mmCIF file of the C-alpha atoms, coordinates in Angstrom:
data_MODEL
# 
_entry.id   MODEL 
# 
loop_
_atom_site.group_PDB 
_atom_site.id 
_atom_site.type_symbol 
_atom_site.label_atom_id 
_atom_site.label_alt_id 
_atom_site.label_comp_id 
_atom_site.label_asym_id 
_atom_site.label_entity_id 
_atom_site.label_seq_id 
_atom_site.pdbx_PDB_ins_code 
_atom_site.Cartn_x 
_atom_site.Cartn_y 
_atom_site.Cartn_z 
_atom_site.occupancy 
_atom_site.B_iso_or_equiv 
_atom_site.pdbx_formal_charge 
_atom_site.auth_seq_id 
_atom_site.auth_comp_id 
_atom_site.auth_asym_id 
_atom_site.auth_atom_id 
_atom_site.pdbx_PDB_model_num 
ATOM 1   C CA . MET A 1 1   ? -2.488  -43.765 -11.858 1.00 0.00 ? 1   MET A CA 1 
ATOM 2   C CA . LEU A 1 2   ? -6.181  -44.379 -10.752 1.00 0.00 ? 2   LEU A CA 1 
ATOM 3   C CA . CYS A 1 3   ? -5.194  -43.843 -6.881  1.00 0.00 ? 3   CYS A CA 1 
ATOM 4   C CA . TYR A 1 4   ? -3.233  -41.260 -7.320  1.00 0.00 ? 4   TYR A CA 1 
ATOM 5   C CA . PHE A 1 5   ? -6.531  -39.378 -8.727  1.00 0.00 ? 5   PHE A CA 1 
ATOM 6   C CA . THR A 1 6   ? -8.989  -40.818 -6.422  1.00 0.00 ? 6   THR A CA 1 
ATOM 7   C CA . TYR A 1 7   ? -6.615  -39.724 -3.370  1.00 0.00 ? 7   TYR A CA 1 
ATOM 8   C CA . TYR A 1 8   ? -6.524  -36.127 -5.337  1.00 0.00 ? 8   TYR A CA 1 
ATOM 9   C CA . LEU A 1 9   ? -10.192 -35.637 -5.770  1.00 0.00 ? 9   LEU A CA 1 
ATOM 10  C CA . LEU A 1 10  ? -11.400 -36.940 -2.187  1.00 0.00 ? 10  LEU A CA 1 
ATOM 11  C CA . TYR A 1 11  ? -8.091  -34.350 -0.599  1.00 0.00 ? 11  TYR A CA 1 
ATOM 12  C CA . LYS A 1 12  ? -10.182 -31.681 -2.599  1.00 0.00 ? 12  LYS A CA 1 
ATOM 13  C CA . THR A 1 13  ? -14.161 -32.011 -1.868  1.00 0.00 ? 13  THR A CA 1 
ATOM 14  C CA . LEU A 1 14  ? -13.317 -33.662 1.794   1.00 0.00 ? 14  LEU A CA 1 
ATOM 15  C CA . VAL A 1 15  ? -10.257 -31.942 3.478   1.00 0.00 ? 15  VAL A CA 1 
ATOM 16  C CA . ASN A 1 16  ? -11.559 -28.054 3.896   1.00 0.00 ? 16  ASN A CA 1 
ATOM 17  C CA . LYS A 1 17  ? -9.232  -25.428 4.747   1.00 0.00 ? 17  LYS A CA 1 
ATOM 18  C CA . ILE A 1 18  ? -8.154  -21.842 5.699   1.00 0.00 ? 18  ILE A CA 1 
ATOM 19  C CA . LYS A 1 19  ? -5.357  -20.028 5.346   1.00 0.00 ? 19  LYS A CA 1 
ATOM 20  C CA . VAL A 1 20  ? -5.239  -15.930 6.917   1.00 0.00 ? 20  VAL A CA 1 
ATOM 21  C CA . SER A 1 21  ? -3.175  -13.194 6.140   1.00 0.00 ? 21  SER A CA 1 
ATOM 22  C CA . ILE A 1 22  ? -2.718  -10.376 8.034   1.00 0.00 ? 22  ILE A CA 1 
ATOM 23  C CA . ASN A 1 23  ? -1.373  -7.808  7.247   1.00 0.00 ? 23  ASN A CA 1 
ATOM 24  C CA . ASN A 1 24  ? -1.160  -4.891  9.930   1.00 0.00 ? 24  ASN A CA 1 
ATOM 25  C CA . ILE A 1 25  ? -0.458  -1.768  8.795   1.00 0.00 ? 25  ILE A CA 1 
ATOM 26  C CA . SER A 1 26  ? -1.269  -0.092  12.305  1.00 0.00 ? 26  SER A CA 1 
ATOM 27  C CA . LYS A 1 27  ? 1.219   1.383   14.689  1.00 0.00 ? 27  LYS A CA 1 
ATOM 28  C CA . ASN A 1 28  ? 0.323   -1.084  17.498  1.00 0.00 ? 28  ASN A CA 1 
ATOM 29  C CA . ALA A 1 29  ? 2.245   -4.959  17.170  1.00 0.00 ? 29  ALA A CA 1 
ATOM 30  C CA . LEU A 1 30  ? -0.549  -7.714  17.632  1.00 0.00 ? 30  LEU A CA 1 
ATOM 31  C CA . ILE A 1 31  ? 0.130   -10.679 20.323  1.00 0.00 ? 31  ILE A CA 1 
ATOM 32  C CA . TYR A 1 32  ? -1.149  -14.102 20.779  1.00 0.00 ? 32  TYR A CA 1 
ATOM 33  C CA . GLU A 1 33  ? -4.261  -14.118 23.260  1.00 0.00 ? 33  GLU A CA 1 
ATOM 34  C CA . LYS A 1 34  ? -5.691  -17.689 22.226  1.00 0.00 ? 34  LYS A CA 1 
ATOM 35  C CA . VAL A 1 35  ? -7.496  -19.460 19.889  1.00 0.00 ? 35  VAL A CA 1 
ATOM 36  C CA . ILE A 1 36  ? -10.720 -20.999 19.599  1.00 0.00 ? 36  ILE A CA 1 
ATOM 37  C CA . LEU A 1 37  ? -10.943 -24.296 17.217  1.00 0.00 ? 37  LEU A CA 1 
ATOM 38  C CA . GLY A 1 38  ? -14.086 -26.145 16.405  1.00 0.00 ? 38  GLY A CA 1 
ATOM 39  C CA . VAL A 1 39  ? -14.511 -29.462 16.306  1.00 0.00 ? 39  VAL A CA 1 
ATOM 40  C CA . GLU A 1 40  ? -12.371 -31.707 14.911  1.00 0.00 ? 40  GLU A CA 1 
ATOM 41  C CA . ASN A 1 41  ? -10.602 -28.686 13.613  1.00 0.00 ? 41  ASN A CA 1 
ATOM 42  C CA . GLU A 1 42  ? -6.465  -28.584 13.638  1.00 0.00 ? 42  GLU A CA 1 
ATOM 43  C CA . LEU A 1 43  ? -4.462  -25.792 13.800  1.00 0.00 ? 43  LEU A CA 1 
ATOM 44  C CA . THR A 1 44  ? -1.511  -26.215 11.352  1.00 0.00 ? 44  THR A CA 1 
ATOM 45  C CA . LYS A 1 45  ? 0.365   -22.523 11.521  1.00 0.00 ? 45  LYS A CA 1 
ATOM 46  C CA . PHE A 1 46  ? -0.019  -19.766 13.829  1.00 0.00 ? 46  PHE A CA 1 
ATOM 47  C CA . THR A 1 47  ? 1.932   -16.426 14.173  1.00 0.00 ? 47  THR A CA 1 
ATOM 48  C CA . ARG A 1 48  ? 1.803   -15.209 17.853  1.00 0.00 ? 48  ARG A CA 1 
ATOM 49  C CA . PHE A 1 49  ? 3.251   -11.675 17.378  1.00 0.00 ? 49  PHE A CA 1 
ATOM 50  C CA . ILE A 1 50  ? 2.653   -9.199  14.333  1.00 0.00 ? 50  ILE A CA 1 
ATOM 51  C CA . ASN A 1 51  ? 4.935   -6.897  14.469  1.00 0.00 ? 51  ASN A CA 1 
ATOM 52  C CA . HIS A 1 52  ? 3.216   -3.623  12.841  1.00 0.00 ? 52  HIS A CA 1 
ATOM 53  C CA . GLY A 1 53  ? 4.165   -2.294  9.607   1.00 0.00 ? 53  GLY A CA 1 
ATOM 54  C CA . PHE A 1 54  ? 4.286   -6.387  8.827   1.00 0.00 ? 54  PHE A CA 1 
ATOM 55  C CA . ALA A 1 55  ? 2.096   -8.270  6.562   1.00 0.00 ? 55  ALA A CA 1 
ATOM 56  C CA . ASP A 1 56  ? 2.282   -11.804 7.191   1.00 0.00 ? 56  ASP A CA 1 
ATOM 57  C CA . THR A 1 57  ? 0.804   -14.000 4.582   1.00 0.00 ? 57  THR A CA 1 
ATOM 58  C CA . ASN A 1 58  ? 0.138   -17.328 6.679   1.00 0.00 ? 58  ASN A CA 1 
ATOM 59  C CA . SER A 1 59  ? -0.628  -15.765 9.566   1.00 0.00 ? 59  SER A CA 1 
ATOM 60  C CA . ILE A 1 60  ? -2.705  -18.601 10.519  1.00 0.00 ? 60  ILE A CA 1 
ATOM 61  C CA . LYS A 1 61  ? -3.823  -21.879 8.890   1.00 0.00 ? 61  LYS A CA 1 
ATOM 62  C CA . SER A 1 62  ? -5.925  -24.394 9.800   1.00 0.00 ? 62  SER A CA 1 
ATOM 63  C CA . GLU A 1 63  ? -7.632  -27.657 8.386   1.00 0.00 ? 63  GLU A CA 1 
ATOM 64  C CA . THR A 1 64  ? -10.428 -30.558 9.258   1.00 0.00 ? 64  THR A CA 1 
ATOM 65  C CA . LEU A 1 65  ? -11.460 -33.778 7.431   1.00 0.00 ? 65  LEU A CA 1 
ATOM 66  C CA . ILE A 1 66  ? -15.393 -33.305 6.316   1.00 0.00 ? 66  ILE A CA 1 
ATOM 67  C CA . TYR A 1 67  ? -16.108 -31.103 9.133   1.00 0.00 ? 67  TYR A CA 1 
ATOM 68  C CA . ASP A 1 68  ? -16.549 -27.027 8.579   1.00 0.00 ? 68  ASP A CA 1 
ATOM 69  C CA . VAL A 1 69  ? -13.666 -24.935 9.602   1.00 0.00 ? 69  VAL A CA 1 
ATOM 70  C CA . CYS A 1 70  ? -14.064 -22.570 12.102  1.00 0.00 ? 70  CYS A CA 1 
ATOM 71  C CA . GLY A 1 71  ? -12.360 -20.906 14.319  1.00 0.00 ? 71  GLY A CA 1 
ATOM 72  C CA . MET A 1 72  ? -10.997 -17.738 16.331  1.00 0.00 ? 72  MET A CA 1 
ATOM 73  C CA . ALA A 1 73  ? -8.472  -16.079 16.669  1.00 0.00 ? 73  ALA A CA 1 
ATOM 74  C CA . ILE A 1 74  ? -7.104  -13.403 19.080  1.00 0.00 ? 74  ILE A CA 1 
ATOM 75  C CA . TYR A 1 75  ? -4.887  -11.450 19.914  1.00 0.00 ? 75  TYR A CA 1 
ATOM 76  C CA . GLN A 1 76  ? -4.134  -8.603  22.291  1.00 0.00 ? 76  GLN A CA 1 
ATOM 77  C CA . ILE A 1 77  ? -3.450  -5.268  20.720  1.00 0.00 ? 77  ILE A CA 1 
ATOM 78  C CA . GLU A 1 78  ? -0.146  -3.874  21.859  1.00 0.00 ? 78  GLU A CA 1 
ATOM 79  C CA . ASN A 1 79  ? -0.153  -0.898  24.039  1.00 0.00 ? 79  ASN A CA 1 
ATOM 80  C CA . ARG A 1 80  ? -3.380  0.186   23.917  1.00 0.00 ? 80  ARG A CA 1 
ATOM 81  C CA . TYR A 1 81  ? -6.371  0.017   26.620  1.00 0.00 ? 81  TYR A CA 1 
ATOM 82  C CA . LYS A 1 82  ? -9.793  0.691   27.420  1.00 0.00 ? 82  LYS A CA 1 
ATOM 83  C CA . ASN A 1 83  ? -10.316 1.105   31.395  1.00 0.00 ? 83  ASN A CA 1 
ATOM 84  C CA . ASN A 1 84  ? -7.140  -0.615  32.199  1.00 0.00 ? 84  ASN A CA 1 
ATOM 85  C CA . LEU A 1 85  ? -8.005  -3.419  30.359  1.00 0.00 ? 85  LEU A CA 1 
ATOM 86  C CA . PRO A 1 86  ? -5.971  -4.486  27.054  1.00 0.00 ? 86  PRO A CA 1 
ATOM 87  C CA . LEU A 1 87  ? -8.055  -4.560  24.167  1.00 0.00 ? 87  LEU A CA 1 
ATOM 88  C CA . LEU A 1 88  ? -8.467  -7.558  21.642  1.00 0.00 ? 88  LEU A CA 1 
ATOM 89  C CA . LEU A 1 89  ? -8.817  -7.825  18.552  1.00 0.00 ? 89  LEU A CA 1 
ATOM 90  C CA . ILE A 1 90  ? -10.982 -10.947 17.382  1.00 0.00 ? 90  ILE A CA 1 
ATOM 91  C CA . ILE A 1 91  ? -10.538 -12.752 14.195  1.00 0.00 ? 91  ILE A CA 1 
ATOM 92  C CA . GLY A 1 92  ? -13.377 -15.531 13.294  1.00 0.00 ? 92  GLY A CA 1 
ATOM 93  C CA . TRP A 1 93  ? -13.617 -18.191 10.340  1.00 0.00 ? 93  TRP A CA 1 
ATOM 94  C CA . LYS A 1 94  ? -16.343 -20.367 9.177   1.00 0.00 ? 94  LYS A CA 1 
ATOM 95  C CA . VAL A 1 95  ? -15.513 -22.637 5.578   1.00 0.00 ? 95  VAL A CA 1 
ATOM 96  C CA . TYR A 1 96  ? -18.653 -24.996 4.591   1.00 0.00 ? 96  TYR A CA 1 
ATOM 97  C CA . SER A 1 97  ? -17.823 -28.248 4.482   1.00 0.00 ? 97  SER A CA 1 
ATOM 98  C CA . MET A 1 98  ? -18.096 -29.171 0.382   1.00 0.00 ? 98  MET A CA 1 
ATOM 99  C CA . PRO A 1 99  ? -18.540 -30.189 -2.490  1.00 0.00 ? 99  PRO A CA 1 
ATOM 100 C CA . PHE A 1 100 ? -22.464 -30.035 -1.947  1.00 0.00 ? 100 PHE A CA 1 
ATOM 101 C CA . ASN A 1 101 ? -22.834 -26.672 -0.130  1.00 0.00 ? 101 ASN A CA 1 
ATOM 102 C CA . THR A 1 102 ? -23.666 -23.638 -1.609  1.00 0.00 ? 102 THR A CA 1 
ATOM 103 C CA . LYS A 1 103 ? -23.528 -21.223 1.356   1.00 0.00 ? 103 LYS A CA 1 
ATOM 104 C CA . GLU A 1 104 ? -20.721 -18.613 1.633   1.00 0.00 ? 104 GLU A CA 1 
ATOM 105 C CA . ASN A 1 105 ? -17.810 -18.901 3.855   1.00 0.00 ? 105 ASN A CA 1 
ATOM 106 C CA . LYS A 1 106 ? -18.125 -16.192 6.346   1.00 0.00 ? 106 LYS A CA 1 
ATOM 107 C CA . TRP A 1 107 ? -15.521 -14.187 8.722   1.00 0.00 ? 107 TRP A CA 1 
ATOM 108 C CA . PHE A 1 108 ? -16.349 -12.384 11.839  1.00 0.00 ? 108 PHE A CA 1 
ATOM 109 C CA . VAL A 1 109 ? -13.781 -9.005  13.130  1.00 0.00 ? 109 VAL A CA 1 
ATOM 110 C CA . SER A 1 110 ? -14.633 -7.354  16.505  1.00 0.00 ? 110 SER A CA 1 
ATOM 111 C CA . ILE A 1 111 ? -12.793 -5.531  18.509  1.00 0.00 ? 111 ILE A CA 1 
ATOM 112 C CA . GLY A 1 112 ? -13.403 -5.499  22.691  1.00 0.00 ? 112 GLY A CA 1 
ATOM 113 C CA . CYS A 1 113 ? -11.756 -6.134  25.715  1.00 0.00 ? 113 CYS A CA 1 
ATOM 114 C CA . ARG A 1 114 ? -12.393 -9.381  27.621  1.00 0.00 ? 114 ARG A CA 1 
ATOM 115 C CA . PRO A 1 115 ? -15.351 -7.669  30.060  1.00 0.00 ? 115 PRO A CA 1 
ATOM 116 C CA . ASP A 1 116 ? -17.424 -6.873  26.315  1.00 0.00 ? 116 ASP A CA 1 
ATOM 117 C CA . LEU A 1 117 ? -16.599 -9.913  24.915  1.00 0.00 ? 117 LEU A CA 1 
ATOM 118 C CA . ASN A 1 118 ? -18.999 -13.404 25.388  1.00 0.00 ? 118 ASN A CA 1 
ATOM 119 C CA . PHE A 1 119 ? -16.433 -15.614 23.280  1.00 0.00 ? 119 PHE A CA 1 
ATOM 120 C CA . PRO A 1 120 ? -18.096 -19.153 22.560  1.00 0.00 ? 120 PRO A CA 1 
ATOM 121 C CA . ASP A 1 121 ? -16.727 -22.148 23.396  1.00 0.00 ? 121 ASP A CA 1 
ATOM 122 C CA . LYS A 1 122 ? -14.798 -25.182 20.739  1.00 0.00 ? 122 LYS A CA 1 
ATOM 123 C CA . LYS A 1 123 ? -18.994 -26.861 20.894  1.00 0.00 ? 123 LYS A CA 1 
ATOM 124 C CA . SER A 1 124 ? -20.412 -22.918 20.569  1.00 0.00 ? 124 SER A CA 1 
ATOM 125 C CA . ILE A 1 125 ? -18.190 -21.856 17.888  1.00 0.00 ? 125 ILE A CA 1 
ATOM 126 C CA . ASN A 1 126 ? -19.899 -23.019 14.294  1.00 0.00 ? 126 ASN A CA 1 
ATOM 127 C CA . LYS A 1 127 ? -23.368 -21.738 15.665  1.00 0.00 ? 127 LYS A CA 1 
ATOM 128 C CA . TYR A 1 128 ? -21.656 -18.285 16.569  1.00 0.00 ? 128 TYR A CA 1 
ATOM 129 C CA . LEU A 1 129 ? -20.510 -17.945 13.425  1.00 0.00 ? 129 LEU A CA 1 
ATOM 130 C CA . GLU A 1 130 ? -23.486 -18.752 11.572  1.00 0.00 ? 130 GLU A CA 1 
ATOM 131 C CA . GLU A 1 131 ? -25.319 -16.276 13.568  1.00 0.00 ? 131 GLU A CA 1 
ATOM 132 C CA . ASN A 1 132 ? -22.693 -13.459 13.786  1.00 0.00 ? 132 ASN A CA 1 
ATOM 133 C CA . GLY A 1 133 ? -20.605 -14.144 10.333  1.00 0.00 ? 133 GLY A CA 1 
ATOM 134 C CA . ASN A 1 134 ? -19.963 -11.723 7.161   1.00 0.00 ? 134 ASN A CA 1 
ATOM 135 C CA . PHE A 1 135 ? -19.468 -13.044 4.141   1.00 0.00 ? 135 PHE A CA 1 
ATOM 136 C CA . GLY A 1 136 ? -17.239 -11.754 1.010   1.00 0.00 ? 136 GLY A CA 1 
ATOM 137 C CA . SER A 1 137 ? -15.591 -8.206  1.726   1.00 0.00 ? 137 SER A CA 1 
ATOM 138 C CA . ASN A 1 138 ? -15.906 -5.079  3.630   1.00 0.00 ? 138 ASN A CA 1 
ATOM 139 C CA . THR A 1 139 ? -14.780 -3.234  5.806   1.00 0.00 ? 139 THR A CA 1 
ATOM 140 C CA . LYS A 1 140 ? -15.134 -2.429  9.686   1.00 0.00 ? 140 LYS A CA 1 
ATOM 141 C CA . ILE A 1 141 ? -14.791 0.631   11.153  1.00 0.00 ? 141 ILE A CA 1 
ATOM 142 C CA . PHE A 1 142 ? -14.034 0.936   14.738  1.00 0.00 ? 142 PHE A CA 1 
ATOM 143 C CA . GLU A 1 143 ? -14.106 5.063   15.571  1.00 0.00 ? 143 GLU A CA 1 
ATOM 144 C CA . ASP A 1 144 ? -13.837 4.147   19.804  1.00 0.00 ? 144 ASP A CA 1 
ATOM 145 C CA . TYR A 1 145 ? -10.354 3.054   18.905  1.00 0.00 ? 145 TYR A CA 1 
ATOM 146 C CA . SER A 1 146 ? -9.336  4.536   15.386  1.00 0.00 ? 146 SER A CA 1 
ATOM 147 C CA . ILE A 1 147 ? -9.060  1.196   13.729  1.00 0.00 ? 147 ILE A CA 1 
ATOM 148 C CA . ALA A 1 148 ? -10.073 0.440   10.604  1.00 0.00 ? 148 ALA A CA 1 
ATOM 149 C CA . ILE A 1 149 ? -10.230 -3.462  8.748   1.00 0.00 ? 149 ILE A CA 1 
ATOM 150 C CA . ASP A 1 150 ? -10.249 -4.302  5.770   1.00 0.00 ? 150 ASP A CA 1 
ATOM 151 C CA . VAL A 1 151 ? -11.767 -7.857  5.520   1.00 0.00 ? 151 VAL A CA 1 
ATOM 152 C CA . LEU A 1 152 ? -12.082 -10.178 2.059   1.00 0.00 ? 152 LEU A CA 1 
ATOM 153 C CA . MET A 1 153 ? -12.644 -13.788 2.252   1.00 0.00 ? 153 MET A CA 1 
ATOM 154 C CA . ASN A 1 154 ? -13.226 -15.977 -0.918  1.00 0.00 ? 154 ASN A CA 1 
ATOM 155 C CA . SER A 1 155 ? -15.341 -19.162 -1.110  1.00 0.00 ? 155 SER A CA 1 
ATOM 156 C CA . GLY A 1 156 ? -15.090 -22.600 -1.818  1.00 0.00 ? 156 GLY A CA 1 
ATOM 157 C CA . ASN A 1 157 ? -13.126 -25.367 0.681   1.00 0.00 ? 157 ASN A CA 1 
ATOM 158 C CA . ASN A 1 158 ? -9.842  -23.971 -0.055  1.00 0.00 ? 158 ASN A CA 1 
ATOM 159 C CA . ALA A 1 159 ? -10.833 -20.647 1.982   1.00 0.00 ? 159 ALA A CA 1 
ATOM 160 C CA . LYS A 1 160 ? -8.666  -17.052 2.332   1.00 0.00 ? 160 LYS A CA 1 
ATOM 161 C CA . LEU A 1 161 ? -9.171  -15.129 4.685   1.00 0.00 ? 161 LEU A CA 1 
ATOM 162 C CA . ASN A 1 162 ? -7.167  -11.281 4.571   1.00 0.00 ? 162 ASN A CA 1 
ATOM 163 C CA . ILE A 1 163 ? -7.466  -8.251  6.945   1.00 0.00 ? 163 ILE A CA 1 
ATOM 164 C CA . ASN A 1 164 ? -5.320  -5.694  6.761   1.00 0.00 ? 164 ASN A CA 1 
ATOM 165 C CA . ILE A 1 165 ? -5.736  -3.853  9.965   1.00 0.00 ? 165 ILE A CA 1 
ATOM 166 C CA . ARG A 1 166 ? -4.972  0.291   9.747   1.00 0.00 ? 166 ARG A CA 1 
ATOM 167 C CA . ASP A 1 167 ? -4.871  3.090   11.824  1.00 0.00 ? 167 ASP A CA 1 
ATOM 168 C CA . ILE A 1 168 ? -7.542  6.367   11.141  1.00 0.00 ? 168 ILE A CA 1 
ATOM 169 C CA . HIS A 1 169 ? -7.344  9.858   11.816  1.00 0.00 ? 169 HIS A CA 1 
ATOM 170 C CA . ARG A 1 170 ? -9.941  11.696  14.006  1.00 0.00 ? 170 ARG A CA 1 
ATOM 171 C CA . HIS A 1 171 ? -10.875 14.638  12.572  1.00 0.00 ? 171 HIS A CA 1 
# 
């Protein structure tokens, strides 16, 4: 019994995880482009195609032992272009290691095209999200593309990041 309790305690405090849920209520599907993960991060689930009008409650799952969980998923937005280049949706996350951390987990969303974007690599993604991340909940509006993204992220080392992508109408 003591072994099980010790294992459970270590697992709950040393394994850092994130589950990203994407609710795509826009009129365009999302198609996998690439994933960038931080050092020692493992991708345990990844949805490659998210149809429009579809909510995928387990789109992305990632975890690591001891290290911060951090990464970015990049999706192409189907049938959306800027200067003949595909429009990309970038979703980033950073879950701080526990149990001695007091920082709030961070998220990042952006829309743009490849030449407009400066993607971090595996070694710099942790710092990139530290400097550019948001925490809590918020709505990001990308008026140039008529898209709004509602984001909510909880704290703790077993994080959930909920993303709602929706079209907005210009007046």
